[in-house]
N, C-alpha and C positions, 0 to 999 in steps of 0.2 A: 176450763175442764178439759181433760185429755181427748174426749170424743164429742166436741161441740157439734150439734147437728147443723146441717146446712140445708137450705130449701131445695127440693127436687122440682125443677121447673116443669117437668112433664106431669107429675102427679100432685104437686103441691104438698107432698108429705116430706118431712125432714129425713135426711139420710146422714150416716156418720161421715165425718171428714176423714179422708184417707191419710194414713200416716206415711211419712217418707220411709223407704226401706233402707235405712242406713247400713245395716250389716252387709247387704248386697253391694251397695255403693262403695263401702270401705274395702270390701274384698276385691272389687274391680280395680280400685285405686292402688291397693297393695300389690296386686298381680302386675299391673303396668309398671309400677316402680321397681319391682323385682326384676322384671324383664329388662328394663332400661339399665339397671345396675349390672345384670349378667352380661349384657352386650357391650356396654360402653365403659363401665367403671371397673369391673373385675381385673382387666389387664393392668390397671394402675397399681393394684396391690398384690397381684400375682403375675409378674412378667413372664413371658414365654421362656426367657433364659434361666428362670429359677430351676436349678438343678438339685436342690436339696432333696426332693422326692420326685424324680423324673417321671415315673409312671403316673403319679397323681397330677403333675403339671400337664402332661400330655392329655390325660383324660379330661381335665378342665378345659384345655384348649379345644378339644373335640366338642365339648358341650357348648362352648361359646359359639363355635362356628355352626353347629347345628341350629342353635337359636337364631342366628342371623339368617340362615337359609330358610328356616320356617317362617320368618317374618318378611322374606323377600328382600333382605338387605344384602348389599355387596359384601364380599369378603374384605377384611382389612388390607389395604394396599393394592387392591385390584386395579389393573390398568383400565383406561377408558376404551372399551372395545368398540365404541361408536366412532372412534377417531383412528382406526387402523391405518388408512392411507396417509393421514397426516403424520402419525407416529413413525411409519416406515420412512417417509421423506425426511423427517428430522434426523434419522439415523443414517441416511444415505443408502437405504436398502430398498429392495423391491420384491414383490411376490415372485416365487419361483427360485429364489436363491437357496442353496443347500442349507439345511438346518441341523441342529444338534439339541438334544434335550438333556437337562440335568435335574435330578430330583433330590431334595434334601428332606428327609422324613421329619427330623426333630424340629426344623424350622417351618414345616408345613409349606414348602415352596417348590415350585416347578419353574425352572428357567428355560427359556427358548432362545437359542443362539442362532445367528444367521451369518453367512459368509459374505465378506466384502473385501476386495483388494488382497485376496490370498490368505485371509485369516478369518476366524470366527469372532464375532462380537456379540455380547449379550443384548438382545433386543427387548425382552420383557421378562418380568418375574411375576408369575401367577400364584396367588395364595391357594393352597390345596384346601378344599372344603373338608375332605375326610380321607384318611387312610386307616387301616385296621392293623391290630397286632401291636408289637413292641419293637424297640430298636433291635436289629439283628436280622439275619437272613431268613428266608422261608425254607422249611424243611420238608413238609409233606402236605398232601392233599387234605383239606379240611382243617388246617391249623389256624385259619383266618389271619394269616400273617402276610403282610406286604413284603415282597422280596427286596434284595439288595444285590448289586452287581452291574455288569455291563451287558446290554441287550441291543438287538438290532431289529428295526421295524421296516418291512417293505410293503408294497401296495397290497399284497395278499393278506396283510394283517389288519387292514382297515375295515371297519363295519359302519357304513352310513345309516343302517337301519337298526342300530342298537336300541334295546329297551331303555338305555341311559342316554338317549339323544344321539350321540356320536361316540365312537370308541375306536381305539386301536390296541391290538394285542402286543404285549411286551415280548412274547416269545419265551416265557418261562415254562419249563426248565430249559436253560441254554446248555451248552456243552460242559461248562463248569458245574452247573447244578446236577446234570446227569451223571457226571463223573463221581459225584458224592452221593448218589442214590436219592436225590431229592425228587419229590413227586408233586403233581399239581398241574393245573392248566387254566387257560382263559384268564390270565391276570392282565387287567386292562387299565388304560387311562381313559376315563369316560366322563360324561356330564353328570348332572345330579349331585347329590350329597350323601350317598350311601355307599358303603364299601365292605366287601368281604375279601380282603387281600388285594383290592384294587386301589387306584388313586382317583378320587372323584373331584372334579374341577368346577362344578356348576355349569349350566348350559351356556351362559353367555361367554364364559372364558373358553369352554371347549369348542364353541363355534369358531372363535378366532384361531385357536390352536389347530383345529381341523383344516381351516382355510389355508394356513401356512404349510401344514404338513402335506396336504394334497397338491398344493402348488409346487412344492419342492420335488415330490416324487414324479409328477408329470413333467417337471422341467428338466429332468435328466439325472437327478440323484437316485441311485439304484435302491438304497436303503439308508436310514439314518440311525445314528447311535443314540442310545438312551443310557445315561449313567445314573444309577440309583445308589445314593449314599445314606447312611444313618443320620448324618449331620454334616456340617461344613468341615472339611477334613484338615483342620489345623493341628499342629503338634499339641497345643493346649487342650483341645477337645479330646484327643486320644489319651492324654495324661489324665484327664478327668474321668475317663472310663477304663483306667488301667487294670481294674479287677474284673472287667466284663469278659465273659467267656468268648465273645466274638472278636476280641481285640486282635488276635493274629490275622483273622480274615480282613478286618478293617485296615490293618497296616498294609495288606496287599492292595486293597482298593485305593489307598492313598497314593501308591506309586502311579497308578493310572491317572488319578486326579492331578498329581503334581506334574506329570508329563503334559497333560492337556494345558494346564495353566501356564507352563513354561513356553509352550509353542503356539498356543491358541489354535491347535489343530487336533482333531480326535485321534487318540492313540490307536495304533494297530494292536489288536487284541488276539491273543492265542491262549490255548489251554495246554499246558505241558505237565505231564505226570500229576494231573489233578490240581494244578495251581494256575492262577492267572499269570500271564506274562505280557508285558507291554513294551512296545517299540514306537519310535516316531512314525508318523503317518506314512511317510514314504510314498508308495505307489497309490495310496488311498487317501488323498488330501481332504476328501469330503466325508471320510469316516464310513464309507459304504462297503468296506471289505468283508464285514461279517466276522464271526469268531472262527479262527483257524485252529485246527487240531494238530499242532506241531510244536516243537521246541526251538524257539528262535536262538540265534547265536548269543544273545544277551542273557539267556536263561541262567547260565552258570554264575553270572555276575549279580543277579538279582536275588 
C-alpha cells in the first residue's frame, strides 16, 4: 500500500511512512546539471570567436563568467596568482619593472607586459570577468559603455580602498575623448565581477595586478600606458567589422597597436586636430610620457 504504517516507538501507535520528495530532488539535480552545462559545456557549442551574432555571443560569455564568479570558480585561463614569484622568475622579470597594460574587449582579456632588456614582454594574460556595453568607444556619462583608446595611469589614479577591493582609474575622458565632447568619469579597472563601464577582474587577479602596478610606480615609472581595443587588431578582424560605424576610429587605434608590436615599446601618443597620432617611444621608452596635445612631424604622413 502507498502509505504502509510504521510503528512509532514513543507512542506505540502507527504513523504514515514518509514519501521521498522526488520533485524537489529532481529539481536540484536539474539545476546542478544546468549550471555545469552553462559553465563547462556551453563554450564547446558556442565558442567565443563565434561572430555570427556578436552581441549575443558577448552576452552569453558574460553570463558564463558571472556564473563562474557566483560559484567561486576561477575565470577560464586565469594565471596561478599563488605562484607570482615563480612566474616572474620563469620570465626573467622582477617586481618594480616598468609595466604596460593592454585590454581586448571582445576576447575578454587584459594583458600585463613588463620591461626587460630594453623591451616589453607579455608577462600574463588575465581573463576579464565583466565589462559592459558593446564594441566601440564610450560617448557620454551614463551610457554604461566601456571606453576604447590610449590612457595613462599614475599613482594618483590608484584607489587601495575601492568598494571593488582595489582599483585604478583609466583617466577617461582623455585629451582625445575631450576633443570629441565625450563625457563620463571614474572608469576603472577593479576587482569583483560587476561593471558599469569598467573592467572587473575578480579579486584574486586584481590583487596580483595591483601588486605589479604599485611596484612599478614606486620603482620609478612615472605613469603606465593602458591600451584599450575592441578586439585584437588584425586586418582580418577589421575586415569582419567593415560596416561598423567605429571602423575609422579602430583603424586609427590599429596604428598605435602596430607601432607597439613592431618595437615592443609603448608608442608616444599625441592628439592633433582631434585625431590620435603615434610616434616611436623616443624619449619615453617606458611609456610614461602621457598624452601630448601637439601635432608631431609624422602627422601629415599618417
